[in-house]
NUMI-370374 format. One line per field, with one value per atom (N, C-alpha, C): y, x, z; residue in three letters. Coordinates in Angstrom, 1 decimal. Layout:
N
Y	[Y / ...]
X	[X / ...]
Z	[Z / ...]
rest	[ala / ...]
//
This chain:
189
Y	[122.9 / 123.2 / 122.4 / 122.4 / 121.4 / 120.0 / 119.6 / 118.3 / 118.0 / 118.7 / 118.5 / 118.4 / 119.2 / 119.2 / 118.0 / 117.6 / 116.3 / 115.1 / 115.1 / 114.1 / 114.0 / 115.1 / 115.2 / 114.8 / 115.2 / 114.6 / 113.1 / 112.6 / 111.0 / 110.4 / 111.0 / 110.4 / 110.5 / 111.7 / 111.8 / 110.8 / 110.6 / 109.6 / 108.3 / 107.9 / 106.5 / 106.3 / 107.3 / 107.3 / 107.2 / 107.8 / 107.7 / 106.2 / 105.8 / 104.5 / 103.3 / 103.5 / 102.6 / 102.6 / 103.8 / 104.0 / 103.4 / 103.6 / 103.2 / 101.7 / 101.1 / 99.7 / 99.0 / 99.7 / 99.3 / 99.4 / 100.4 / 100.6 / 99.5 / 99.4 / 98.2 / 96.9 / 96.6 / 95.3 / 95.2 / 96.4 / 96.5 / 96.2 / 96.9 / 96.8 / 95.3 / 94.7 / 93.3 / 92.4 / 92.7 / 91.7 / 92.1 / 93.3 / 93.6 / 93.0 / 93.2 / 92.6 / 91.2 / 90.4 / 89.0 / 88.7 / 89.4 / 89.3 / 89.6 / 90.8 / 91.1 / 90.0 / 89.4 / 88.4 / 87.2 / 86.7 / 85.7 / 86.0 / 87.1 / 87.5 / 87.7 / 88.1 / 88.4 / 87.0 / 86.1 / 84.8 / 83.9 / 84.2 / 83.4 / 84.1 / 85.3 / 86.2 / 85.9 / 85.8 / 85.5 / 84.2 / 83.2 / 81.9 / 81.9 / 82.6 / 82.7 / 83.4 / 84.6 / 85.4 / 84.5 / 84.0 / 83.1 / 82.1 / 81.4 / 80.3 / 80.9 / 82.1 / 82.4 / 83.7 / 84.5 / 86.1 / 87.2 / 87.1 / 88.1 / 89.5 / 89.9 / 91.1 / 91.8 / 91.0 / 91.6 / 92.1 / 92.4 / 93.0 / 94.2 / 95.0 / 96.3 / 96.1 / 95.1 / 95.0 / 94.5 / 93.5 / 93.0 / 94.0 / 95.0 / 96.0 / 96.9 / 97.1 / 98.0 / 97.3 / 96.0 / 95.2 / 95.2 / 95.1 / 95.2 / 96.6 / 97.5 / 98.8 / 99.1 / 98.7 / 98.8 / 98.0 / 96.9 / 96.0 / 96.6 / 97.1 / 97.7 / 99.2 / 99.8 / 101.0 / 100.6 / 99.6 / 99.2 / 98.8 / 97.9 / 97.4 / 98.6 / 99.4 / 100.5 / 101.5 / 101.7 / 102.5 / 101.9 / 100.6 / 100.0 / 100.0 / 99.8 / 99.8 / 101.2 / 102.1 / 103.6 / 103.8 / 103.5 / 103.8 / 103.2 / 102.0 / 101.1 / 101.9 / 102.2 / 103.0 / 104.3 / 105.0 / 106.3 / 106.1 / 105.1 / 105.0 / 104.6 / 103.7 / 103.3 / 104.6 / 105.3 / 106.4 / 107.4 / 107.7 / 108.6 / 107.9 / 106.7 / 106.0 / 106.1 / 106.0 / 106.2 / 107.6 / 108.5 / 109.9 / 110.3 / 109.7 / 110.1 / 109.6 / 108.2 / 107.7 / 108.3 / 108.9 / 109.7 / 111.0 / 111.7 / 112.9 / 112.8 / 111.8 / 111.6 / 111.0 / 110.3 / 110.1 / 111.3 / 112.1 / 113.2 / 114.3 / 114.4 / 115.3 / 114.7 / 113.5 / 113.0 / 113.2 / 113.0 / 113.2 / 114.7 / 115.7 / 117.0 / 117.5 / 116.7 / 116.9 / 116.4 / 115.1 / 114.7 / 115.7 / 116.2 / 117.2 / 118.4 / 118.9 / 120.1 / 119.9 / 118.6 / 118.4 / 118.3 / 117.7 / 117.5 / 118.9 / 119.9 / 121.3 / 122.0 / 121.7 / 122.5 / 121.9 / 120.5 / 120.0 / 120.4 / 120.6 / 121.1 / 122.6 / 123.2 / 124.7 / 125.0 / 124.0 / 124.3 / 123.9 / 122.8 / 122.3 / 123.4 / 124.0 / 125.1 / 126.4 / 126.6 / 127.8 / 127.7 / 126.3 / 125.9 / 126.0 / 125.5 / 125.4 / 126.8 / 127.7 / 129.0 / 129.8 / 129.5 / 130.1 / 129.6 / 128.4 / 127.9 / 128.5 / 128.5 / 129.0 / 130.6 / 131.3 / 132.6 / 132.9 / 132.0 / 132.1 / 131.7 / 130.7 / 130.4 / 131.6 / 132.2 / 133.2 / 134.5 / 134.7 / 135.9 / 135.6 / 134.5 / 134.2 / 134.2 / 133.7 / 133.6 / 135.2 / 135.9 / 137.3 / 138.0 / 137.8 / 138.3 / 137.8 / 136.6 / 136.0 / 136.7 / 136.8 / 137.6 / 139.0 / 139.5 / 141.0 / 141.1 / 140.3 / 140.3 / 140.0 / 138.9 / 138.5 / 139.5 / 140.2 / 141.3 / 142.4 / 142.8 / 144.0 / 143.7 / 142.5 / 142.2 / 142.0 / 141.5 / 141.3 / 142.7 / 143.6 / 145.0 / 145.5 / 145.4 / 146.0 / 145.5 / 144.1 / 143.4 / 143.9 / 144.0 / 144.2 / 145.7 / 146.6 / 148.1 / 148.4 / 147.8 / 148.3 / 147.3 / 145.9 / 144.9 / 143.8 / 143.9 / 142.8 / 141.7 / 142.1 / 141.1 / 140.4 / 140.7 / 140.0 / 138.9 / 138.3 / 137.4 / 136.1 / 135.6 / 134.7 / 135.0 / 136.2 / 136.7 / 136.7 / 137.0 / 137.0 / 135.6 / 134.6 / 133.2 / 132.9 / 133.1 / 132.7 / 133.4 / 134.6 / 135.3 / 134.6 / 134.4 / 133.8 / 132.4 / 131.5 / 130.3 / 130.3 / 131.3 / 131.5 / 131.8 / 132.8 / 133.2 / 132.0 / 131.3 / 130.2 / 129.1 / 128.9 / 128.0 / 128.5 / 129.9 / 130.5 / 130.2 / 130.5 / 130.4 / 128.9 / 128.0 / 126.6 / 126.2 / 126.6 / 126.3 / 126.8 / 128.1 / 128.7 / 127.9 / 127.4 / 126.7 / 125.4 / 124.7 / 123.5 / 123.6 / 124.7 / 124.9 / 125.1 / 126.0 / 126.3 / 125.0 / 124.2 / 123.0 / 122.0 / 121.9 / 121.0 / 121.4 / 122.8 / 123.2 / 123.1 / 123.2 / 122.9 / 121.5 / 120.6 / 119.1 / 118.8 / 119.3 / 119.1 / 119.5 / 120.8 / 121.2 / 120.3 / 119.8 / 119.0 / 117.6 / 117.2 / 115.8 / 116.0 / 117.1 / 117.3 / 117.5 / 118.1 / 118.3 / 116.9 / 116.1 / 114.8 / 113.9 / 113.8 / 113.1 / 113.5 / 114.7 / 115.4 / 114.9 / 115.0 / 114.5 / 113.0 / 112.3 / 110.8 / 110.5 / 111.2 / 111.0 / 111.4 / 112.4 / 112.9 / 111.8 / 111.2 / 110.3 / 109.0 / 108.7 / 107.5 / 107.7 / 109.0 / 109.2 / 109.2 / 109.7 / 109.5 / 108.1 / 107.2 / 105.9 / 105.3 / 105.5 / 104.8 / 105.4]
X	[71.9 / 72.1 / 73.3 / 74.4 / 75.6 / 75.4 / 74.4 / 74.2 / 73.4 / 72.5 / 71.6 / 72.5 / 73.5 / 74.5 / 75.2 / 75.8 / 76.4 / 75.6 / 74.5 / 73.5 / 73.2 / 72.9 / 72.7 / 73.9 / 75.1 / 76.3 / 76.3 / 76.2 / 76.1 / 75.1 / 73.9 / 72.9 / 73.4 / 73.9 / 74.3 / 75.4 / 76.3 / 77.5 / 76.9 / 76.0 / 75.4 / 74.6 / 73.9 / 73.2 / 74.2 / 75.3 / 76.3 / 76.9 / 77.2 / 77.9 / 76.8 / 75.5 / 74.6 / 74.3 / 74.4 / 74.3 / 75.3 / 76.6 / 77.8 / 77.7 / 77.4 / 77.4 / 76.3 / 75.2 / 74.1 / 74.5 / 75.1 / 75.7 / 76.6 / 77.5 / 78.7 / 78.1 / 77.0 / 76.3 / 75.6 / 74.9 / 74.1 / 75.1 / 76.3 / 77.3 / 77.7 / 77.8 / 78.4 / 77.4 / 76.3 / 75.1 / 74.8 / 74.9 / 74.6 / 75.7 / 76.9 / 78.2 / 78.0 / 77.6 / 77.4 / 76.1 / 75.0 / 73.9 / 74.4 / 75.0 / 75.6 / 76.4 / 77.3 / 78.1 / 77.3 / 76.3 / 75.4 / 74.6 / 74.0 / 73.1 / 74.0 / 75.3 / 76.0 / 76.5 / 76.9 / 77.3 / 76.2 / 75.1 / 73.9 / 73.6 / 73.5 / 73.2 / 74.2 / 75.5 / 76.5 / 76.3 / 75.9 / 75.6 / 74.4 / 73.4 / 72.0 / 72.2 / 73.0 / 73.2 / 74.1 / 75.0 / 75.9 / 75.0 / 74.1 / 73.3 / 72.2 / 71.4 / 70.2 / 70.1 / 70.1 / 69.7 / 70.8 / 71.8 / 72.8 / 72.4 / 71.4 / 70.9 / 70.1 / 69.9 / 69.1 / 69.9 / 71.2 / 72.1 / 71.5 / 71.0 / 70.5 / 69.2 / 68.5 / 67.4 / 67.8 / 68.9 / 69.3 / 70.0 / 70.7 / 71.3 / 70.2 / 69.2 / 68.0 / 67.3 / 67.1 / 66.6 / 67.4 / 68.8 / 69.8 / 69.7 / 69.8 / 69.6 / 68.4 / 67.3 / 66.0 / 66.1 / 66.6 / 66.7 / 67.5 / 68.7 / 69.6 / 69.0 / 68.4 / 67.7 / 66.6 / 65.8 / 64.7 / 65.4 / 66.4 / 67.0 / 67.6 / 68.3 / 69.0 / 67.9 / 66.8 / 65.8 / 65.1 / 64.9 / 64.3 / 65.2 / 66.5 / 67.4 / 67.5 / 67.4 / 67.6 / 66.3 / 65.1 / 63.8 / 63.8 / 64.3 / 64.4 / 65.4 / 66.4 / 67.5 / 67.0 / 66.2 / 65.7 / 64.6 / 63.8 / 62.7 / 63.1 / 64.3 / 64.9 / 65.6 / 66.0 / 66.8 / 65.8 / 64.6 / 63.7 / 63.0 / 62.8 / 62.4 / 63.3 / 64.6 / 65.6 / 65.6 / 65.5 / 65.5 / 64.3 / 63.1 / 62.0 / 62.0 / 62.5 / 62.6 / 63.6 / 64.6 / 65.8 / 65.1 / 64.4 / 63.8 / 62.6 / 61.9 / 60.8 / 61.5 / 62.6 / 63.3 / 63.8 / 64.6 / 65.1 / 64.0 / 62.9 / 61.8 / 61.3 / 61.0 / 60.6 / 61.5 / 62.8 / 63.8 / 63.7 / 63.6 / 63.6 / 62.3 / 61.1 / 59.9 / 60.1 / 60.7 / 60.8 / 61.7 / 62.8 / 63.6 / 62.8 / 62.0 / 61.2 / 60.2 / 59.6 / 58.5 / 59.2 / 60.2 / 61.0 / 61.2 / 61.8 / 62.1 / 60.7 / 59.7 / 58.5 / 58.0 / 58.0 / 57.5 / 58.4 / 59.7 / 60.6 / 60.2 / 60.1 / 59.7 / 58.4 / 57.3 / 56.0 / 56.2 / 57.0 / 57.2 / 57.8 / 58.8 / 59.5 / 58.6 / 57.8 / 57.0 / 55.9 / 55.3 / 54.3 / 54.8 / 56.0 / 56.7 / 56.9 / 57.4 / 57.6 / 56.2 / 55.3 / 54.0 / 53.3 / 53.6 / 53.0 / 53.9 / 55.3 / 55.9 / 55.7 / 55.4 / 55.1 / 53.7 / 52.8 / 51.5 / 51.6 / 52.4 / 52.4 / 53.2 / 54.2 / 54.8 / 53.9 / 53.2 / 52.3 / 51.2 / 50.7 / 49.6 / 50.2 / 51.5 / 52.2 / 52.3 / 52.8 / 52.9 / 51.7 / 50.7 / 49.2 / 48.8 / 49.0 / 48.6 / 49.2 / 50.6 / 51.5 / 51.1 / 50.7 / 50.3 / 49.0 / 48.1 / 46.7 / 47.0 / 47.5 / 47.8 / 48.5 / 49.6 / 50.2 / 49.3 / 48.6 / 47.6 / 46.6 / 46.0 / 45.1 / 45.5 / 46.7 / 47.3 / 47.5 / 48.0 / 48.1 / 46.8 / 45.9 / 44.5 / 43.9 / 44.1 / 43.6 / 44.3 / 45.6 / 46.3 / 46.1 / 45.9 / 45.7 / 44.2 / 43.3 / 41.8 / 40.9 / 41.0 / 40.0 / 40.6 / 41.3 / 41.8 / 40.9 / 39.7 / 38.6 / 38.0 / 38.3 / 37.8 / 38.7 / 39.4 / 40.3 / 39.7 / 38.5 / 37.8 / 37.4 / 37.0 / 36.6 / 37.6 / 39.1 / 40.2 / 40.5 / 40.3 / 40.7 / 39.7 / 38.5 / 37.5 / 37.8 / 38.1 / 38.5 / 39.7 / 40.8 / 41.9 / 41.5 / 40.9 / 40.4 / 39.7 / 38.7 / 37.9 / 39.0 / 39.9 / 40.9 / 41.8 / 42.3 / 43.1 / 42.3 / 41.1 / 40.3 / 40.1 / 39.9 / 39.8 / 40.9 / 42.1 / 43.4 / 43.7 / 43.4 / 43.7 / 42.7 / 41.4 / 40.6 / 40.9 / 41.5 / 42.0 / 43.2 / 44.2 / 45.3 / 44.8 / 43.9 / 43.3 / 42.6 / 41.9 / 41.3 / 42.4 / 43.3 / 44.4 / 45.2 / 45.5 / 46.2 / 45.4 / 44.1 / 43.1 / 43.1 / 42.9 / 42.8 / 44.1 / 45.2 / 46.5 / 46.8 / 46.3 / 46.4 / 45.5 / 44.3 / 43.4 / 44.0 / 44.7 / 45.3 / 46.5 / 47.3 / 48.5 / 47.9 / 47.0 / 46.2 / 45.8 / 45.1 / 44.6 / 45.8 / 46.9 / 48.0 / 48.6 / 48.8 / 49.4 / 48.5 / 47.1 / 46.3 / 46.4 / 46.5 / 46.5 / 48.0 / 49.0 / 50.3 / 50.3 / 49.6 / 49.5 / 48.8 / 47.7 / 46.9 / 47.6 / 48.5 / 49.1 / 50.2 / 50.8 / 52.0 / 51.4 / 50.1 / 49.4 / 49.1 / 48.4 / 48.2 / 49.4 / 50.3 / 51.6 / 52.0 / 52.1 / 52.4 / 51.4 / 50.1 / 49.1 / 49.4]
Z	[244.0 / 242.6 / 242.2 / 243.0 / 242.7 / 242.5 / 243.7 / 243.8 / 242.5 / 242.1 / 240.9 / 239.6 / 239.5 / 238.3 / 238.4 / 239.6 / 239.7 / 239.4 / 239.9 / 239.5 / 238.0 / 237.4 / 236.0 / 235.2 / 235.6 / 235.0 / 235.1 / 236.1 / 236.3 / 235.5 / 235.3 / 234.6 / 233.0 / 232.6 / 231.2 / 231.0 / 232.0 / 231.6 / 231.6 / 232.5 / 232.4 / 231.1 / 230.6 / 229.3 / 228.2 / 228.2 / 227.2 / 227.1 / 228.3 / 228.4 / 227.9 / 228.4 / 227.8 / 226.2 / 225.7 / 224.3 / 223.6 / 224.1 / 223.5 / 223.5 / 224.6 / 224.7 / 223.7 / 223.7 / 222.8 / 221.4 / 221.0 / 219.5 / 219.2 / 220.1 / 220.0 / 219.8 / 220.6 / 220.4 / 219.1 / 218.8 / 217.5 / 216.4 / 216.4 / 215.3 / 215.2 / 216.3 / 216.3 / 215.7 / 216.2 / 215.8 / 214.3 / 213.9 / 212.6 / 211.6 / 212.1 / 211.3 / 211.1 / 212.1 / 212.0 / 211.2 / 211.2 / 210.3 / 209.0 / 208.8 / 207.3 / 206.7 / 207.5 / 207.0 / 206.5 / 207.3 / 207.1 / 205.9 / 205.8 / 204.6 / 203.4 / 203.6 / 202.4 / 201.7 / 202.7 / 202.2 / 201.6 / 202.1 / 201.5 / 200.3 / 200.3 / 199.1 / 197.9 / 198.2 / 197.1 / 196.5 / 197.3 / 196.8 / 195.9 / 196.5 / 195.6 / 194.3 / 194.4 / 193.3 / 192.3 / 192.7 / 191.8 / 191.2 / 191.9 / 191.2 / 190.2 / 190.8 / 190.0 / 189.6 / 190.5 / 190.1 / 190.4 / 189.7 / 189.9 / 189.7 / 189.2 / 188.8 / 190.0 / 191.1 / 192.1 / 193.2 / 193.1 / 194.0 / 194.8 / 194.0 / 194.6 / 195.4 / 195.2 / 196.0 / 197.3 / 197.5 / 198.7 / 199.6 / 198.9 / 199.7 / 200.3 / 199.6 / 200.1 / 201.3 / 201.2 / 202.2 / 203.6 / 203.3 / 204.3 / 205.0 / 204.2 / 204.7 / 205.7 / 205.2 / 205.8 / 207.2 / 207.1 / 208.3 / 209.4 / 209.0 / 209.8 / 210.5 / 209.8 / 210.2 / 211.2 / 210.9 / 211.9 / 213.2 / 213.1 / 214.4 / 215.2 / 214.7 / 215.3 / 215.8 / 215.2 / 215.7 / 216.8 / 216.9 / 218.0 / 219.1 / 219.0 / 220.0 / 220.7 / 219.7 / 220.4 / 221.1 / 220.7 / 221.3 / 222.7 / 222.7 / 224.1 / 225.1 / 224.5 / 225.3 / 225.9 / 225.0 / 225.4 / 226.5 / 226.2 / 227.1 / 228.6 / 228.5 / 229.7 / 230.5 / 229.7 / 230.3 / 231.0 / 230.3 / 230.9 / 232.0 / 232.3 / 233.4 / 234.6 / 234.3 / 235.3 / 235.9 / 234.9 / 235.4 / 236.3 / 235.8 / 236.4 / 238.0 / 238.0 / 239.4 / 240.3 / 239.6 / 240.5 / 241.0 / 240.1 / 240.5 / 241.6 / 241.5 / 242.4 / 243.8 / 243.8 / 245.1 / 245.5 / 244.9 / 245.4 / 245.9 / 245.3 / 245.7 / 247.1 / 247.2 / 248.4 / 249.7 / 249.4 / 250.5 / 250.8 / 250.0 / 250.2 / 251.0 / 250.6 / 251.2 / 252.8 / 253.0 / 254.2 / 255.2 / 254.7 / 255.3 / 255.7 / 254.7 / 255.0 / 256.1 / 256.1 / 257.0 / 258.4 / 258.5 / 259.8 / 260.4 / 259.4 / 260.1 / 260.4 / 259.6 / 260.1 / 261.4 / 261.6 / 262.9 / 264.0 / 263.8 / 264.9 / 265.2 / 264.3 / 264.4 / 265.2 / 264.9 / 265.5 / 266.9 / 267.2 / 268.5 / 269.4 / 268.8 / 269.6 / 269.9 / 268.8 / 269.0 / 269.9 / 269.9 / 271.0 / 272.4 / 272.5 / 273.8 / 274.4 / 273.4 / 273.9 / 274.4 / 273.4 / 273.7 / 275.2 / 275.4 / 276.8 / 277.9 / 277.8 / 278.7 / 279.0 / 278.0 / 278.0 / 278.8 / 278.4 / 279.0 / 280.4 / 280.9 / 282.2 / 283.0 / 282.3 / 283.0 / 283.3 / 282.3 / 282.4 / 283.4 / 283.4 / 284.4 / 285.9 / 286.0 / 287.4 / 287.7 / 286.8 / 287.3 / 287.5 / 286.7 / 287.3 / 288.4 / 288.7 / 290.0 / 291.2 / 291.0 / 292.1 / 292.4 / 291.2 / 291.2 / 292.0 / 291.6 / 292.4 / 293.8 / 294.0 / 295.5 / 296.2 / 295.7 / 296.4 / 296.7 / 295.8 / 295.9 / 296.9 / 296.8 / 297.7 / 299.0 / 299.3 / 300.6 / 301.4 / 300.6 / 301.0 / 301.4 / 300.5 / 300.9 / 302.1 / 302.2 / 303.4 / 304.7 / 304.6 / 305.8 / 306.1 / 305.4 / 305.6 / 306.2 / 305.2 / 305.5 / 306.0 / 305.5 / 305.8 / 306.4 / 307.5 / 308.1 / 308.6 / 308.8 / 309.4 / 308.2 / 307.0 / 306.0 / 305.3 / 306.2 / 305.8 / 305.0 / 305.5 / 304.9 / 303.4 / 303.2 / 301.9 / 300.9 / 301.5 / 300.6 / 300.2 / 301.1 / 300.8 / 299.7 / 299.8 / 298.9 / 297.5 / 297.5 / 296.2 / 295.5 / 296.4 / 295.9 / 295.3 / 296.1 / 295.5 / 294.2 / 294.1 / 292.9 / 291.9 / 292.2 / 291.0 / 290.6 / 291.7 / 291.2 / 290.5 / 290.7 / 290.0 / 288.6 / 288.5 / 287.0 / 286.3 / 287.0 / 286.3 / 285.9 / 286.9 / 286.4 / 285.4 / 285.3 / 284.4 / 282.9 / 282.9 / 281.8 / 281.3 / 282.0 / 281.8 / 281.2 / 281.9 / 281.4 / 279.9 / 279.8 / 278.5 / 277.4 / 277.7 / 276.8 / 276.5 / 277.4 / 277.3 / 276.4 / 276.7 / 275.9 / 274.4 / 274.2 / 272.8 / 272.2 / 272.9 / 272.2 / 271.8 / 272.8 / 272.4 / 271.3 / 271.2 / 270.1 / 268.7 / 268.8 / 267.6 / 267.1 / 268.2 / 267.9 / 267.4 / 267.9 / 267.4 / 266.0 / 265.8 / 264.4 / 263.4 / 263.8 / 262.9 / 262.7 / 263.7 / 263.6 / 262.7 / 262.9 / 261.9 / 260.6 / 260.4 / 258.9 / 258.4 / 259.1 / 258.7 / 258.5 / 259.3 / 259.1 / 257.8 / 257.7 / 256.4 / 255.2 / 255.1 / 254.0 / 253.7 / 254.7 / 254.5 / 254.0 / 254.4 / 253.9 / 252.5 / 252.3 / 250.9 / 249.9 / 250.2 / 249.4 / 249.3 / 250.3 / 250.2 / 249.1 / 249.2 / 248.3 / 246.9]
rest	[met / met / met / met / met / met / gln / gln / gln / phe / phe / phe / lys / lys / lys / arg / arg / arg / asp / asp / asp / met / met / met / ala / ala / ala / gly / gly / gly / val / val / val / val / val / val / lys / lys / lys / ala / ala / ala / gln / gln / gln / ser / ser / ser / met / met / met / val / val / val / arg / arg / arg / thr / thr / thr / trp / trp / trp / leu / leu / leu / val / val / val / gln / gln / gln / gln / gln / gln / ser / ser / ser / ile / ile / ile / lys / lys / lys / gln / gln / gln / gln / gln / gln / gly / gly / gly / glu / glu / glu / ala / ala / ala / ala / ala / ala / leu / leu / leu / met / met / met / ile / ile / ile / gln / gln / gln / ser / ser / ser / thr / thr / thr / tyr / tyr / tyr / lys / lys / lys / cys / cys / cys / phe / phe / phe / val / val / val / ala / ala / ala / lys / lys / lys / lys / lys / lys / leu / leu / leu / leu / leu / leu / gly / gly / gly / gln / gln / gln / his / his / his / lys / lys / lys / ala / ala / ala / ala / ala / ala / val / val / val / cys / cys / cys / val / val / val / gln / gln / gln / lys / lys / lys / ala / ala / ala / tyr / tyr / tyr / arg / arg / arg / thr / thr / thr / tyr / tyr / tyr / ile / ile / ile / ile / ile / ile / arg / arg / arg / lys / lys / lys / gln / gln / gln / tyr / tyr / tyr / gln / gln / gln / his / his / his / ala / ala / ala / gln / gln / gln / ser / ser / ser / thr / thr / thr / ala / ala / ala / val / val / val / lys / lys / lys / ile / ile / ile / gln / gln / gln / ala / ala / ala / ser / ser / ser / phe / phe / phe / arg / arg / arg / ala / ala / ala / his / his / his / arg / arg / arg / gln / gln / gln / met / met / met / met / met / met / gln / gln / gln / phe / phe / phe / lys / lys / lys / arg / arg / arg / asp / asp / asp / met / met / met / ala / ala / ala / gly / gly / gly / val / val / val / val / val / val / lys / lys / lys / ala / ala / ala / gln / gln / gln / ser / ser / ser / met / met / met / val / val / val / arg / arg / arg / thr / thr / thr / trp / trp / trp / leu / leu / leu / val / val / val / gln / gln / gln / gln / gln / gln / ser / ser / ser / ile / ile / ile / lys / lys / lys / gln / gln / gln / gln / gln / gln / gly / gly / gly / glu / glu / glu / ala / ala / ala / ala / ala / ala / leu / leu / leu / met / met / met / ile / ile / ile / gln / gln / gln / ser / ser / ser / thr / thr / thr / tyr / tyr / tyr / lys / lys / lys / cys / cys / cys / phe / phe / phe / val / val / val / ala / ala / ala / lys / lys / lys / lys / lys / lys / leu / leu / leu / leu / leu / leu / gly / gly / gly / gln / gln / gln / his / his / his / lys / lys / lys / ala / ala / ala / ala / ala / ala / val / val / val / cys / cys / cys / val / val / val / gln / gln / gln / lys / lys / lys / ala / ala / ala / tyr / tyr / tyr / arg / arg / arg / thr / thr / thr / tyr / tyr / tyr / ile / ile / ile / ile / ile / ile / arg / arg / arg / lys / lys / lys / gln / gln / gln / tyr / tyr / tyr / gln / gln / gln / his / his / his / ala / ala / ala / gln / gln / gln / ser / ser / ser / thr / thr / thr / ala / ala / ala / val / val / val / lys / lys / lys / ile / ile / ile / gln / gln / gln / ala / ala / ala / ser / ser / ser / phe / phe / phe / arg / arg / arg / ala / ala / ala / his / his / his / arg / arg / arg / gln / gln / gln / met / met / met / met / met / met / gln / gln / gln / phe / phe / phe / lys / lys / lys / arg / arg / arg / asp / asp / asp]
//
């Protein structure tokens, strides 16, 4: 908010300086124009139509009003364009900062989820193996080949699950990246 106030104060100051300069230039030009018109008019009035003084003053007033109005409109439209460009730039920078934060947060969450999944699978595998080894040692020592087969099947199952999870995660990441890239390309266009 402070940055916005400082930015607005700078824009207002810039507008004030531009308007002051434009008015000074306008006054200078108007003064020169007025002197030229007045000298020409005095000669004309002295020679021919002394009674049309009021009409010349009215014309001068209308001319000055027209020039000042045009200069003000130009200064106003320029200031509006500058403000719009500044606001658009500021919004784009904020969006980029927000997107960088979101991407970082997503990465951290995905990393944590993968670590938790691997940890749980490892603990489950250890528990199953431990239980199975005790059972085999106590009761079914002769079925060693069956235990190896079960472990192989379980490991295959776990690896297949990890692979499927990794593959689905990769697909989600690719989809997010493509969406982000499309959004950035859309904004550039």
